[in-house]
C-alpha atoms as an extended CHARMM CRD file, in Angstrom:
* protein
*
       236  EXT
         1         1  MET       CA            -72.3860000000      -25.6030000000        1.6410000000  PROA      1               0.0000000000
         2         2  ARG       CA            -69.4950000000      -26.4980000000       -0.6030000000  PROA      2               0.0000000000
         3         3  ARG       CA            -69.2950000000      -24.7830000000       -3.9350000000  PROA      3               0.0000000000
         4         4  ASP       CA            -67.3440000000      -26.2130000000       -6.8250000000  PROA      4               0.0000000000
         5         5  ALA       CA            -64.7630000000      -23.9180000000       -8.3610000000  PROA      5               0.0000000000
         6         6  GLY       CA            -65.9710000000      -22.3000000000      -11.4720000000  PROA      6               0.0000000000
         7         7  PRO       CA            -64.4630000000      -20.3890000000      -14.3810000000  PROA      7               0.0000000000
         8         8  ASP       CA            -64.7400000000      -17.0880000000      -12.4700000000  PROA      8               0.0000000000
         9         9  ASP       CA            -62.1800000000      -18.2840000000       -9.9010000000  PROA      9               0.0000000000
        10        10  GLU       CA            -59.2850000000      -18.5550000000      -12.3500000000  PROA      10              0.0000000000
        11        11  PRO       CA            -58.6220000000      -14.7730000000      -12.8130000000  PROA      11              0.0000000000
        12        12  GLN       CA            -58.5350000000      -14.3330000000       -9.0060000000  PROA      12              0.0000000000
        13        13  LYS       CA            -55.8880000000      -17.0580000000       -8.6840000000  PROA      13              0.0000000000
        14        14  ALA       CA            -53.8520000000      -15.4400000000      -11.4520000000  PROA      14              0.0000000000
        15        15  ARG       CA            -53.9980000000      -12.0790000000       -9.6770000000  PROA      15              0.0000000000
        16        16  VAL       CA            -52.8100000000      -13.6990000000       -6.4390000000  PROA      16              0.0000000000
        17        17  ARG       CA            -49.8370000000      -15.2340000000       -8.2720000000  PROA      17              0.0000000000
        18        18  LYS       CA            -48.9290000000      -11.9690000000      -10.0200000000  PROA      18              0.0000000000
        19        19  THR       CA            -48.9890000000       -9.7600000000       -6.9220000000  PROA      19              0.0000000000
        20        20  PRO       CA            -45.6460000000      -10.9990000000       -5.4350000000  PROA      20              0.0000000000
        21        21  LEU       CA            -43.9860000000      -10.6760000000       -8.8350000000  PROA      21              0.0000000000
        22        22  VAL       CA            -45.1860000000       -7.0940000000       -9.1970000000  PROA      22              0.0000000000
        23        23  LEU       CA            -43.9270000000       -6.2050000000       -5.7120000000  PROA      23              0.0000000000
        24        24  LEU       CA            -40.5730000000       -7.8320000000       -6.4590000000  PROA      24              0.0000000000
        25        25  ALA       CA            -40.2510000000       -5.9000000000       -9.7120000000  PROA      25              0.0000000000
        26        26  LEU       CA            -41.0610000000       -2.6320000000       -7.9200000000  PROA      26              0.0000000000
        27        27  LEU       CA            -38.4700000000       -3.4150000000       -5.2450000000  PROA      27              0.0000000000
        28        28  VAL       CA            -35.7800000000       -4.1150000000       -7.8450000000  PROA      28              0.0000000000
        29        29  LEU       CA            -36.6660000000       -0.9060000000       -9.6780000000  PROA      29              0.0000000000
        30        30  LEU       CA            -36.4480000000        1.0640000000       -6.4300000000  PROA      30              0.0000000000
        31        31  VAL       CA            -33.0000000000       -0.3710000000       -5.6750000000  PROA      31              0.0000000000
        32        32  LEU       CA            -31.7430000000        0.4570000000       -9.1510000000  PROA      32              0.0000000000
        33        33  LEU       CA            -33.0960000000        3.9960000000       -9.1560000000  PROA      33              0.0000000000
        34        34  SER       CA            -32.3500000000        4.9510000000       -5.5370000000  PROA      34              0.0000000000
        35        35  PRO       CA            -28.7290000000        6.0590000000       -6.1630000000  PROA      35              0.0000000000
        36        36  LEU       CA            -29.9620000000        8.3550000000       -8.9170000000  PROA      36              0.0000000000
        37        37  TRP       CA            -32.3390000000       10.3350000000       -6.7410000000  PROA      37              0.0000000000
        38        38  LEU       CA            -30.1700000000       10.0790000000       -3.6310000000  PROA      38              0.0000000000
        39        39  ARG       CA            -27.3970000000       11.8700000000       -5.5390000000  PROA      39              0.0000000000
        40        40  ARG       CA            -29.6780000000       14.8760000000       -5.8790000000  PROA      40              0.0000000000
        41        41  LEU       CA            -30.2940000000       15.3090000000       -2.1550000000  PROA      41              0.0000000000
        42        42  ASP       CA            -28.2500000000       18.0470000000       -0.4610000000  PROA      42              0.0000000000
        43        43  TYR       CA            -28.3810000000       16.0510000000        2.7660000000  PROA      43              0.0000000000
        44        44  PHE       CA            -25.8640000000       13.5560000000        1.3230000000  PROA      44              0.0000000000
        45        45  ARG       CA            -23.3600000000       16.0350000000       -0.0990000000  PROA      45              0.0000000000
        46        46  VAL       CA            -19.7410000000       15.2940000000        0.8470000000  PROA      46              0.0000000000
        47        47  ARG       CA            -18.8340000000       17.4930000000        3.7980000000  PROA      47              0.0000000000
        48        48  ARG       CA            -15.9260000000       15.5190000000        5.2140000000  PROA      48              0.0000000000
        49        49  VAL       CA            -13.1620000000       13.2500000000        3.8660000000  PROA      49              0.0000000000
        50        50  GLU       CA            -11.2020000000       11.0420000000        6.2710000000  PROA      50              0.0000000000
        51        51  VAL       CA             -7.8420000000        9.6270000000        5.1650000000  PROA      51              0.0000000000
        52        52  VAL       CA             -6.5020000000        6.3870000000        6.6500000000  PROA      52              0.0000000000
        53        53  GLY       CA             -3.0630000000        4.9280000000        5.9310000000  PROA      53              0.0000000000
        54        54  ALA       CA             -1.2270000000        8.0660000000        4.8120000000  PROA      54              0.0000000000
        55        55  ARG       CA              2.2880000000        8.2900000000        6.2250000000  PROA      55              0.0000000000
        56        56  TYR       CA              4.3390000000       10.3740000000        3.8200000000  PROA      56              0.0000000000
        57        57  VAL       CA              1.7370000000       11.7300000000        1.4080000000  PROA      57              0.0000000000
        58        58  PRO       CA             -0.1490000000       14.7090000000        2.9340000000  PROA      58              0.0000000000
        59        59  PRO       CA             -3.9500000000       14.2710000000        3.1220000000  PROA      59              0.0000000000
        60        60  SER       CA             -4.3120000000       17.6590000000        1.3960000000  PROA      60              0.0000000000
        61        61  VAL       CA             -2.5020000000       16.2210000000       -1.6420000000  PROA      61              0.0000000000
        62        62  LEU       CA             -4.9600000000       13.3240000000       -1.7580000000  PROA      62              0.0000000000
        63        63  LEU       CA             -7.8980000000       15.7340000000       -1.5670000000  PROA      63              0.0000000000
        64        64  ASP       CA             -6.4810000000       17.6520000000       -4.5110000000  PROA      64              0.0000000000
        65        65  GLN       CA             -6.1080000000       14.3490000000       -6.3590000000  PROA      65              0.0000000000
        66        66  LEU       CA             -9.7690000000       13.5310000000       -5.7610000000  PROA      66              0.0000000000
        67        67  ALA       CA            -10.8450000000       16.9010000000       -7.2150000000  PROA      67              0.0000000000
        68        68  LEU       CA            -14.2530000000       16.8730000000       -5.5150000000  PROA      68              0.0000000000
        69        69  ASP       CA            -16.5900000000       19.7850000000       -6.1780000000  PROA      69              0.0000000000
        70        70  SER       CA            -19.3870000000       21.1300000000       -4.0010000000  PROA      70              0.0000000000
        71        71  THR       CA            -22.0950000000       19.1420000000       -5.8130000000  PROA      71              0.0000000000
        72        72  VAL       CA            -20.6770000000       15.6700000000       -5.1360000000  PROA      72              0.0000000000
        73        73  THR       CA            -22.6390000000       13.3800000000       -2.8040000000  PROA      73              0.0000000000
        74        74  ILE       CA            -21.5150000000       10.1680000000       -1.1460000000  PROA      74              0.0000000000
        75        75  TRP       CA            -23.7150000000        8.2190000000       -3.5750000000  PROA      75              0.0000000000
        76        76  GLU       CA            -21.4970000000        8.9690000000       -6.5450000000  PROA      76              0.0000000000
        77        77  ASN       CA            -19.7700000000        6.0520000000       -8.2550000000  PROA      77              0.0000000000
        78        78  LEU       CA            -16.6430000000        5.6350000000       -6.1230000000  PROA      78              0.0000000000
        79        79  ARG       CA            -14.5770000000        3.6330000000       -8.6090000000  PROA      79              0.0000000000
        80        80  PRO       CA            -13.4520000000        6.6670000000      -10.6710000000  PROA      80              0.0000000000
        81        81  LEU       CA            -12.4300000000        8.4440000000       -7.4470000000  PROA      81              0.0000000000
        82        82  GLU       CA            -10.3490000000        5.4320000000       -6.3860000000  PROA      82              0.0000000000
        83        83  ASP       CA             -8.6960000000        5.3850000000       -9.8140000000  PROA      83              0.0000000000
        84        84  ARG       CA             -7.7520000000        9.0530000000       -9.4510000000  PROA      84              0.0000000000
        85        85  LEU       CA             -5.9400000000        8.2860000000       -6.2020000000  PROA      85              0.0000000000
        86        86  LYS       CA             -4.0980000000        5.3190000000       -7.7220000000  PROA      86              0.0000000000
        87        87  HSD       CA             -2.5910000000        7.6010000000      -10.3550000000  PROA      87              0.0000000000
        88        88  HSD       CA             -0.5860000000        9.3830000000       -7.6580000000  PROA      88              0.0000000000
        89        89  PRO       CA              2.9860000000        7.9820000000       -7.5430000000  PROA      89              0.0000000000
        90        90  GLN       CA              2.8890000000        7.5540000000       -3.7610000000  PROA      90              0.0000000000
        91        91  VAL       CA             -0.3250000000        5.5030000000       -3.7820000000  PROA      91              0.0000000000
        92        92  ARG       CA             -0.0350000000        1.7630000000       -4.3820000000  PROA      92              0.0000000000
        93        93  ASP       CA             -3.7080000000        0.9980000000       -3.7000000000  PROA      93              0.0000000000
        94        94  ALA       CA             -6.8020000000        2.9090000000       -2.6130000000  PROA      94              0.0000000000
        95        95  SER       CA            -10.3590000000        2.2110000000       -1.5600000000  PROA      95              0.0000000000
        96        96  ILE       CA            -13.1930000000        4.5310000000       -0.5630000000  PROA      96              0.0000000000
        97        97  SER       CA            -16.2220000000        3.8030000000        1.5940000000  PROA      97              0.0000000000
        98        98  ARG       CA            -19.2470000000        5.8630000000        2.6580000000  PROA      98              0.0000000000
        99        99  ARG       CA            -20.3360000000        6.9790000000        6.1020000000  PROA      99              0.0000000000
       100       100  LEU       CA            -23.7510000000        8.5680000000        6.3670000000  PROA      100             0.0000000000
       101       101  PRO       CA            -24.7270000000       11.2560000000        5.9290000000  PROA      101             0.0000000000
       102       102  GLY       CA            -21.8130000000       13.0590000000        4.2330000000  PROA      102             0.0000000000
       103       103  THR       CA            -18.4180000000       11.4470000000        4.8650000000  PROA      103             0.0000000000
       104       104  LEU       CA            -16.0830000000        9.5800000000        2.5210000000  PROA      104             0.0000000000
       105       105  VAL       CA            -13.4350000000        7.3830000000        4.1680000000  PROA      105             0.0000000000
       106       106  VAL       CA            -10.3080000000        7.0320000000        2.0210000000  PROA      106             0.0000000000
       107       107  ARG       CA             -7.9690000000        4.1230000000        2.7860000000  PROA      107             0.0000000000
       108       108  ILE       CA             -4.6500000000        4.0070000000        0.9700000000  PROA      108             0.0000000000
       109       109  VAL       CA             -1.6110000000        1.7790000000        0.7940000000  PROA      109             0.0000000000
       110       110  GLU       CA              1.4750000000        3.8790000000        0.1430000000  PROA      110             0.0000000000
       111       111  ASN       CA              4.4900000000        3.1930000000       -2.0220000000  PROA      111             0.0000000000
       112       112  LEU       CA              6.9410000000        3.5380000000        0.8420000000  PROA      112             0.0000000000
       113       113  PRO       CA             10.4830000000        4.8060000000        0.3030000000  PROA      113             0.0000000000
       114       114  VAL       CA             13.1740000000        2.1690000000        0.8760000000  PROA      114             0.0000000000
       115       115  ALA       CA             16.3470000000        4.0560000000       -0.1490000000  PROA      115             0.0000000000
       116       116  LEU       CA             17.8320000000        7.3700000000       -1.1820000000  PROA      116             0.0000000000
       117       117  VAL       CA             19.3730000000        7.2750000000       -4.6500000000  PROA      117             0.0000000000
       118       118  ALA       CA             21.9300000000        9.7350000000       -5.9820000000  PROA      118             0.0000000000
       119       119  THR       CA             20.5710000000       11.8750000000       -8.8380000000  PROA      119             0.0000000000
       120       120  THR       CA             21.6440000000       15.0710000000      -10.5760000000  PROA      120             0.0000000000
       121       121  ALA       CA             19.2240000000       16.8720000000       -8.2730000000  PROA      121             0.0000000000
       122       122  GLY       CA             20.7140000000       15.2840000000       -5.1470000000  PROA      122             0.0000000000
       123       123  LEU       CA             19.4790000000       12.3800000000       -3.0530000000  PROA      123             0.0000000000
       124       124  ARG       CA             15.9290000000       11.3620000000       -3.8970000000  PROA      124             0.0000000000
       125       125  PRO       CA             13.7220000000        8.6990000000       -2.2440000000  PROA      125             0.0000000000
       126       126  VAL       CA             12.6820000000        5.6590000000       -4.2800000000  PROA      126             0.0000000000
       127       127  ASP       CA             10.2980000000        2.7850000000       -3.5790000000  PROA      127             0.0000000000
       128       128  ARG       CA             10.9460000000       -0.9290000000       -4.0520000000  PROA      128             0.0000000000
       129       129  ASP       CA             10.2560000000       -0.6690000000       -7.7970000000  PROA      129             0.0000000000
       130       130  GLY       CA             12.7520000000        2.1670000000       -8.2950000000  PROA      130             0.0000000000
       131       131  ARG       CA             10.0110000000        4.7700000000       -8.6910000000  PROA      131             0.0000000000
       132       132  LEU       CA             11.0950000000        8.2580000000       -7.6610000000  PROA      132             0.0000000000
       133       133  LEU       CA              8.7190000000        9.5270000000       -4.9770000000  PROA      133             0.0000000000
       134       134  PRO       CA              7.7270000000       13.2040000000       -4.6220000000  PROA      134             0.0000000000
       135       135  ILE       CA              8.9700000000       13.4050000000       -1.0340000000  PROA      135             0.0000000000
       136       136  GLU       CA             11.2790000000       16.2770000000       -0.2000000000  PROA      136             0.0000000000
       137       137  PRO       CA             14.0290000000       14.9360000000        2.1420000000  PROA      137             0.0000000000
       138       138  SER       CA             14.7620000000       18.4530000000        3.4130000000  PROA      138             0.0000000000
       139       139  ARG       CA             11.1880000000       18.7190000000        4.7070000000  PROA      139             0.0000000000
       140       140  THR       CA             10.4960000000       15.0990000000        5.6660000000  PROA      140             0.0000000000
       141       141  PRO       CA             13.1990000000       13.3210000000        7.7030000000  PROA      141             0.0000000000
       142       142  LEU       CA             14.0790000000       10.0440000000        5.9690000000  PROA      142             0.0000000000
       143       143  ASP       CA             16.4270000000        7.6330000000        7.7300000000  PROA      143             0.0000000000
       144       144  LEU       CA             17.0910000000        5.4250000000        4.6940000000  PROA      144             0.0000000000
       145       145  PRO       CA             20.0560000000        3.6130000000        3.1230000000  PROA      145             0.0000000000
       146       146  ILE       CA             21.9020000000        5.4880000000        0.3860000000  PROA      146             0.0000000000
       147       147  ILE       CA             22.4840000000        3.6870000000       -2.9220000000  PROA      147             0.0000000000
       148       148  ALA       CA             24.4670000000        4.8740000000       -5.9390000000  PROA      148             0.0000000000
       149       149  ARG       CA             21.9840000000        3.6730000000       -8.5570000000  PROA      149             0.0000000000
       150       150  LYS       CA             18.5140000000        2.1940000000       -8.8630000000  PROA      150             0.0000000000
       151       151  ASP       CA             18.8690000000       -1.5850000000       -8.8480000000  PROA      151             0.0000000000
       152       152  SER       CA             15.6560000000       -3.6260000000       -8.6160000000  PROA      152             0.0000000000
       153       153  THR       CA             17.2830000000       -6.5760000000       -6.8350000000  PROA      153             0.0000000000
       154       154  VAL       CA             18.8680000000       -4.3910000000       -4.1670000000  PROA      154             0.0000000000
       155       155  LEU       CA             15.7070000000       -2.3500000000       -3.6620000000  PROA      155             0.0000000000
       156       156  ARG       CA             13.5700000000       -5.4510000000       -3.2240000000  PROA      156             0.0000000000
       157       157  MET       CA             16.1060000000       -6.8760000000       -0.8030000000  PROA      157             0.0000000000
       158       158  LEU       CA             16.0050000000       -3.6720000000        1.2290000000  PROA      158             0.0000000000
       159       159  ASP       CA             12.2140000000       -3.6300000000        1.1900000000  PROA      159             0.0000000000
       160       160  GLY       CA             12.1110000000       -7.2360000000        2.3850000000  PROA      160             0.0000000000
       161       161  VAL       CA             14.4640000000       -6.4210000000        5.2640000000  PROA      161             0.0000000000
       162       162  ARG       CA             12.3620000000       -3.3550000000        6.1120000000  PROA      162             0.0000000000
       163       163  MET       CA              9.2070000000       -5.4670000000        6.4260000000  PROA      163             0.0000000000
       164       164  SER       CA             10.6530000000       -8.5460000000        8.1630000000  PROA      164             0.0000000000
       165       165  SER       CA             13.4560000000       -7.0330000000       10.2820000000  PROA      165             0.0000000000
       166       166  PRO       CA             12.8310000000       -3.3110000000       10.9370000000  PROA      166             0.0000000000
       167       167  ALA       CA             15.6370000000       -3.1170000000       13.5120000000  PROA      167             0.0000000000
       168       168  LEU       CA             18.1400000000       -4.5530000000       11.0310000000  PROA      168             0.0000000000
       169       169  PHE       CA             16.9220000000       -2.2300000000        8.2850000000  PROA      169             0.0000000000
       170       170  ALA       CA             17.4190000000        0.7710000000       10.5650000000  PROA      170             0.0000000000
       171       171  ARG       CA             21.1240000000       -0.1480000000       10.8670000000  PROA      171             0.0000000000
       172       172  ILE       CA             21.7880000000       -0.0540000000        7.1080000000  PROA      172             0.0000000000
       173       173  SER       CA             23.4090000000        3.2190000000        6.1030000000  PROA      173             0.0000000000
       174       174  GLU       CA             24.6840000000        2.5910000000        2.5780000000  PROA      174             0.0000000000
       175       175  VAL       CA             24.8940000000       -0.0020000000       -0.2060000000  PROA      175             0.0000000000
       176       176  GLN       CA             27.7670000000        0.0200000000       -2.6900000000  PROA      176             0.0000000000
       177       177  TRP       CA             28.8880000000       -2.2260000000       -5.5360000000  PROA      177             0.0000000000
       178       178  ASP       CA             32.4150000000       -3.6260000000       -5.5160000000  PROA      178             0.0000000000
       179       179  GLU       CA             34.7210000000       -4.1190000000       -8.5170000000  PROA      179             0.0000000000
       180       180  ARG       CA             33.2860000000       -7.5970000000       -9.1630000000  PROA      180             0.0000000000
       181       181  GLY       CA             29.6400000000       -6.5720000000       -9.0720000000  PROA      181             0.0000000000
       182       182  GLY       CA             29.0420000000       -7.7810000000       -5.5340000000  PROA      182             0.0000000000
       183       183  LEU       CA             27.5100000000       -5.7520000000       -2.7440000000  PROA      183             0.0000000000
       184       184  ARG       CA             29.0720000000       -3.9660000000        0.1870000000  PROA      184             0.0000000000
       185       185  VAL       CA             26.4290000000       -3.1250000000        2.7640000000  PROA      185             0.0000000000
       186       186  PHE       CA             27.4560000000       -0.7660000000        5.5400000000  PROA      186             0.0000000000
       187       187  LEU       CA             25.6760000000       -1.2150000000        8.8600000000  PROA      187             0.0000000000
       188       188  SER       CA             26.2490000000        0.3310000000       12.2350000000  PROA      188             0.0000000000
       189       189  GLY       CA             28.8990000000       -1.8470000000       13.8540000000  PROA      189             0.0000000000
       190       190  VAL       CA             29.6760000000       -4.1620000000       10.9300000000  PROA      190             0.0000000000
       191       191  ASN       CA             30.1570000000       -4.2580000000        7.1570000000  PROA      191             0.0000000000
       192       192  VAL       CA             28.5640000000       -7.0000000000        5.0740000000  PROA      192             0.0000000000
       193       193  ARG       CA             29.6860000000       -8.4040000000        1.7480000000  PROA      193             0.0000000000
       194       194  ALA       CA             27.0710000000      -10.1910000000       -0.3520000000  PROA      194             0.0000000000
       195       195  ALA       CA             26.3790000000      -11.4390000000       -3.8380000000  PROA      195             0.0000000000
       196       196  ALA       CA             24.4900000000       -9.1630000000       -6.2060000000  PROA      196             0.0000000000
       197       197  GLY       CA             21.3780000000      -11.3570000000       -5.9870000000  PROA      197             0.0000000000
       198       198  CYS       CA             21.2780000000      -11.4660000000       -2.1890000000  PROA      198             0.0000000000
       199       199  THR       CA             17.7430000000      -11.8530000000       -0.8130000000  PROA      199             0.0000000000
       200       200  SER       CA             16.3180000000      -10.3160000000        2.3400000000  PROA      200             0.0000000000
       201       201  GLU       CA             16.1040000000      -13.7700000000        3.9330000000  PROA      201             0.0000000000
       202       202  ARG       CA             19.7660000000      -14.4400000000        3.2810000000  PROA      202             0.0000000000
       203       203  PHE       CA             20.7740000000      -11.0030000000        4.5130000000  PROA      203             0.0000000000
       204       204  ALA       CA             18.8330000000      -11.4580000000        7.7710000000  PROA      204             0.0000000000
       205       205  GLU       CA             20.9490000000      -14.5180000000        8.5840000000  PROA      205             0.0000000000
       206       206  ILE       CA             23.6390000000      -12.1790000000        9.9080000000  PROA      206             0.0000000000
       207       207  VAL       CA             21.5310000000      -11.4750000000       13.0120000000  PROA      207             0.0000000000
       208       208  PRO       CA             21.9210000000      -14.8920000000       14.7190000000  PROA      208             0.0000000000
       209       209  VAL       CA             25.5940000000      -14.9300000000       13.6960000000  PROA      209             0.0000000000
       210       210  GLU       CA             26.1780000000      -11.5880000000       15.4180000000  PROA      210             0.0000000000
       211       211  GLN       CA             24.2980000000      -12.7910000000       18.4920000000  PROA      211             0.0000000000
       212       212  ASP       CA             26.3570000000      -15.9670000000       18.6740000000  PROA      212             0.0000000000
       213       213  LEU       CA             29.6020000000      -13.9920000000       18.4200000000  PROA      213             0.0000000000
       214       214  VAL       CA             28.5010000000      -11.6810000000       21.2290000000  PROA      214             0.0000000000
       215       215  ARG       CA             27.8020000000      -14.6790000000       23.4690000000  PROA      215             0.0000000000
       216       216  ARG       CA             31.3710000000      -15.8340000000       22.8060000000  PROA      216             0.0000000000
       217       217  GLY       CA             32.7840000000      -12.4390000000       23.6110000000  PROA      217             0.0000000000
       218       218  HSD       CA             33.6400000000      -11.4570000000       20.0230000000  PROA      218             0.0000000000
       219       219  ARG       CA             32.5260000000       -8.6940000000       17.6920000000  PROA      219             0.0000000000
       220       220  ALA       CA             32.5140000000       -8.9950000000       13.9120000000  PROA      220             0.0000000000
       221       221  VAL       CA             33.8400000000       -6.1350000000       11.8050000000  PROA      221             0.0000000000
       222       222  GLU       CA             32.9060000000       -7.8460000000        8.5520000000  PROA      222             0.0000000000
       223       223  LEU       CA             30.4770000000      -10.6070000000        7.6040000000  PROA      223             0.0000000000
       224       224  ASP       CA             30.7490000000      -12.3000000000        4.2110000000  PROA      224             0.0000000000
       225       225  LEU       CA             27.6080000000      -13.8700000000        2.7330000000  PROA      225             0.0000000000
       226       226  ARG       CA             29.0870000000      -14.7500000000       -0.6400000000  PROA      226             0.0000000000
       227       227  TYR       CA             29.7450000000      -18.3770000000        0.3010000000  PROA      227             0.0000000000
       228       228  ARG       CA             26.8810000000      -20.8240000000       -0.0390000000  PROA      228             0.0000000000
       229       229  ASP       CA             25.3190000000      -22.0650000000        3.2130000000  PROA      229             0.0000000000
       230       230  GLN       CA             27.8400000000      -20.2880000000        5.4210000000  PROA      230             0.0000000000
       231       231  ILE       CA             28.8130000000      -16.8730000000        6.7180000000  PROA      231             0.0000000000
       232       232  VAL       CA             32.4610000000      -15.9740000000        7.1270000000  PROA      232             0.0000000000
       233       233  ALA       CA             33.1040000000      -13.5530000000        9.9700000000  PROA      233             0.0000000000
       234       234  ARG       CA             36.1790000000      -11.3800000000       10.4150000000  PROA      234             0.0000000000
       235       235  ILE       CA             36.4180000000      -10.4840000000       14.0760000000  PROA      235             0.0000000000
       236       236  GLU       CA             38.4540000000       -7.9910000000       16.0270000000  PROA      236             0.0000000000
């Protein structure tokens, strides 16, 4: 027998509609509060830190920079820890991820040295921005070009060559300035003269020139890049 809906049915329908909303609110509340109580569990305390991307900076130095104590869990806010790492002069960028139950994975991008600059304390490594890096050359072998002073254009040129032509970068031993403000770049096998604003792309153009001279049975002792759209070679 069919029964017409009456006034008593309305509260039941309202309860049915409200139930999913209540469950959703409880779920949101659980998500928001879970990091708070997870931080209190000993099971998630940091017991291991893995460092990825470190080449010159020792992992122990990065651990000191993090300054983690025995109460820290992997559910801590990681942004302040990343900021601590970025304050180190050898760290260009840093990110941290979690691995259950108690490991933090630190990934860094280093400020790599591109030259050794003469200072009152001797030769010191600098990055592409001219920042002095706390790397001790007597303890860490550095096969880098020597420059007399920090010059942003030269350092960026060297960094560009390092990234695009590692073999060519490895040949550069020294960069000097001539009496007219131009550059004299000393490589194994050949010296290069260039304008003060020489780019890494322009500098790399010496490679096909050298190769062409070898095919012809010649060897250049000096290559001059100061002339637009051409390279003047002085051969033996």
